[in-house]
C-alpha positions in Angstrom: 0.0 0.0 -0.1 2.7 2.5 0.9 4.8 1.6 -2.2 1.6 2.1 -4.4 0.9 5.6 -2.7 4.5 6.6 -3.2 4.6 5.7 -6.8 1.3 7.6 -7.4 2.6 10.6 -5.7 5.8 10.6 -7.5 3.9 10.1 -10.9 1.7 13.1 -10.3 4.7 15.1 -9.2 6.4 14.5 -12.6 3.3 15.4 -14.5 3.1 18.7 -12.6 6.8 19.5 -13.0 6.7 19.1 -16.7 3.6 21.2 -17.0 5.0 24.2 -15.1 8.7 24.2 -15.7 10.0 27.6 -16.1 7.6 29.3 -14.0 8.5 30.7 -10.4 5.0 31.4 -9.1 3.5 29.6 -6.4 -0.3 29.8 -6.9 -1.4 26.4 -5.4 -4.4 24.4 -6.1 -6.4 21.4 -4.7 -8.8 19.2 -6.2 -11.7 17.2 -4.7 -15.3 15.9 -5.5 -16.8 19.2 -4.2 -19.9 19.5 -2.0 -23.6 20.4 -2.4 -24.8 24.0 -1.9 -28.0 22.8 -0.4 -28.3 19.4 1.6 -30.6 17.2 -0.4 -30.2 19.0 -3.7 -27.9 17.0 -6.0 -28.9 17.9 -9.4 -27.0 21.5 -9.6 -23.5 20.1 -9.9 -20.6 20.3 -7.4 -19.7 23.5 -5.2 -16.8 24.8 -3.3 -16.7 23.6 0.5 -16.7 27.4 1.0 -20.0 28.1 -0.7 -22.1 29.2 2.2 -19.1 31.0 4.0 -18.9 34.6 4.7 -16.5 36.5 2.5 -16.9 34.2 -0.5 -19.1 34.8 -3.6 -20.5 32.1 -5.6 -22.1 32.5 -9.1 -23.8 30.1 -11.2 -25.3 30.3 -14.6 -28.9 29.0 -13.7 -30.8 32.0 -15.2 -29.1 31.6 -18.7 -27.3 35.2 -18.5 -23.7 35.9 -17.8 -23.3 36.3 -13.9 -21.6 39.0 -12.1 -21.7 41.5 -9.3 -20.0 44.5 -7.8 -16.7 42.3 -7.4 -16.8 40.1 -10.6 -17.3 40.7 -14.3 -17.7 38.1 -17.1 -17.2 38.8 -20.8 -16.0 37.0 -23.9 -13.1 37.5 -26.2 -15.5 37.9 -29.1 -17.7 40.2 -27.3 -20.8 38.0 -27.1 -22.0 34.6 -26.4 -24.2 32.1 -28.5 -27.8 31.6 -27.6 -28.6 28.8 -29.8 -28.5 25.5 -28.1 -26.6 22.7 -29.6 -24.5 25.2 -31.8 -21.1 24.3 -30.5 -20.5 27.8 -29.9 -19.5 29.4 -26.4 -22.4 30.0 -24.5 -24.8 28.8 -21.5 -26.6 25.8 -22.0 -28.3 23.0 -20.2 -27.8 19.4 -21.5 -25.8 16.0 -20.9 -22.4 17.8 -20.6 -23.1 19.7 -17.5 -20.4 19.1 -14.8 -21.5 16.5 -12.5 -22.4 16.4 -8.8 -20.2 15.1 -6.1 -20.5 11.4 -6.9 -21.4 11.8 -10.7 -24.9 12.8 -10.4 -26.5 14.4 -13.3 -26.5 18.4 -13.3 -29.7 19.7 -14.6 -28.9 23.3 -14.3 -27.5 25.5 -16.8 -23.7 25.9 -17.1 -20.9 27.8 -19.0 -19.6 26.0 -22.3 -16.5 27.3 -24.0 -15.5 26.3 -27.5 -12.7 27.1 -29.9 -12.6 30.8 -31.1 -14.4 32.5 -28.1 -12.6 32.5 -24.7 -14.5 33.2 -21.4 -13.0 35.9 -19.3 -13.5 36.6 -15.8 -12.1 39.7 -14.0 -12.1 41.4 -10.6 -13.6 44.7 -10.5 -12.2 48.2 -9.4 -8.5 47.2 -9.6 -9.1 44.4 -7.0 -7.6 41.1 -7.0 -8.4 37.5 -6.2 -6.6 35.1 -3.9 -9.2 32.3 -4.3 -11.1 30.8 -7.0 -12.8 27.6 -7.3 -15.0 26.0 -10.1 -16.7 22.7 -11.0 -15.0 21.2 -14.1 -16.8 18.4 -15.9 -16.9 16.3 -19.0 -13.0 17.2 -19.3 -11.8 16.9 -22.8 -8.7 17.5 -24.9 -8.1 21.2 -25.3 -9.5 22.4 -22.0 -7.2 25.4 -20.8 -7.3 27.6 -17.8 -5.1 30.6 -17.4 -4.6 33.0 -14.4 -3.4 36.4 -14.9 -2.0 39.4 -12.9 -2.5 42.4 -15.4 -0.6 40.9 -18.5 1.7 38.7 -16.5 0.7 34.9 -16.6 0.5 33.4 -13.1 -0.4 29.8 -13.7 -1.8 27.6 -16.7 -3.6 24.4 -16.4 -4.3 22.1 -19.4 -6.4 19.0 -20.0 -3.6 16.5 -19.3 -3.1 17.5 -15.7 -6.6 18.2 -14.8 -8.0 15.0 -16.3 -5.2 12.9 -14.5 -6.4 14.6 -11.1 -10.0 14.9 -11.4 -11.6 12.4 -8.9 -15.1 11.9 -10.2 -16.1 9.7 -13.4 -19.6 10.4 -14.6 -21.2 7.6 -16.6 -23.5 10.3 -18.5 -20.1 11.7 -19.9 -18.8 8.5 -21.3 -16.2 8.1 -18.7 -14.8 11.6 -18.8 -13.5 13.1 -15.5 -15.2 15.7 -13.3 -14.0 17.5 -10.2 -14.0 20.7 -8.0 -10.7 22.5 -8.5 -9.7 25.2 -6.1 -7.0 27.7 -6.5 -5.3 29.8 -3.8 -2.5 32.3 -3.4 0.6 31.3 -1.4 1.7 34.8 -1.5 1.3 38.3 -3.1 3.3 37.5 -6.1 0.6 35.1 -7.3 -2.8 37.0 -6.6 -4.6 37.4 -9.9 -7.1 39.5 -11.4 -8.1 37.8 -14.4 -9.0 34.1 -15.4 -9.3 32.9 -18.8 -11.1 29.6 -20.0 -10.2 28.5 -23.5 -10.7 25.6 -25.6 -7.9 24.8 -28.2 -9.2 21.6 -29.7 -12.3 21.6 -32.0 -13.2 18.0 -31.1 -14.7 19.1 -27.7 -15.6 21.8 -25.2 -14.7 23.2 -21.9 -17.6 22.9 -19.5 -17.6 24.4 -16.0 -20.2 25.7 -13.4 -20.5 27.1 -9.8 -17.7 29.5 -9.5 -16.5 30.6 -6.2 -14.4 33.7 -5.5 -12.8 35.6 -2.7 -11.2 38.9 -3.3 -8.1 39.5 -1.3 -4.4 40.2 -1.5 -1.3 38.4 -0.2 -1.4 34.7 1.0 -4.9 33.2 1.1 -5.5 32.2 4.7 -8.8 30.1 5.1 -9.7 26.5 5.2 -8.3 24.1 2.4 -10.6 21.3 1.8 -9.5 17.7 3.0 -9.0 15.1 1.7 -7.3 16.4 -1.3 -3.8 17.0 -2.5 -2.3 20.5 -2.8 -0.1 21.2 -5.8 2.3 24.4 -5.3 5.5 25.4 -7.0 8.8 25.6 -5.1 10.9 27.1 -7.7 11.9 27.2 -11.4 11.0 23.7 -12.9 10.1 22.3 -9.5 7.0 21.3 -7.9 5.8 20.3 -4.3 3.1 17.8 -3.8 2.1 17.6 -0.3 -1.0 17.2 2.1 -2.2 20.4 3.4 -3.9 20.7 6.9 -6.9 22.9 7.2 -6.2 26.3 8.3 -8.9 28.5 10.1 -9.5 32.0 9.0 -7.9 34.5 11.3 
């Protein structure tokens, strides 16, 4: 058992180190199955463990329009989204490909789907920055790309190969494609971010996501980090640290 676990950790560490060679930033992340926002309601996808905590903002796509508030703004690189169901154009839809629930339950709510040629862009308003972001990722497919920026500076990038390796939930309605709740948090002020870009680089699939949770803040993110889960953080150029992170209470 110990040998198998050690080999698994080594394999994941190798994958991560190849993905981020050359970056010196330390934006960490953890991945898990997520939780339900309301007990007993299992058809809305997975949510952050912080969904009902003070200081966090959760936005979904249930009303079919772009979400947003005084802290967060959504837009598209082409200026608008499609409203035609089944068009394979970036937009908000309700269908089989919605990110699944905690144990693979069908998500009947509307979600954001990103296809080639039109990125989804999420920005902090008023010159603010994020130090936490979580999102339900589902039906992961080749070409899914997630980027974090501070101004024009790329803080971190995740692509399909790493995300599908780590996502813990397999949904039968997605033909075995992986799902999970990914949470990103700053280890210091050098990896706070003010823009998140969701892209799809392969025309064979789409990037499906739902239930976004944010926290506005600067410096190191100090709050609870969900367990169980493995946290990946950079320790230097070309290096990765793979470790268990104990829960921290908000001070």
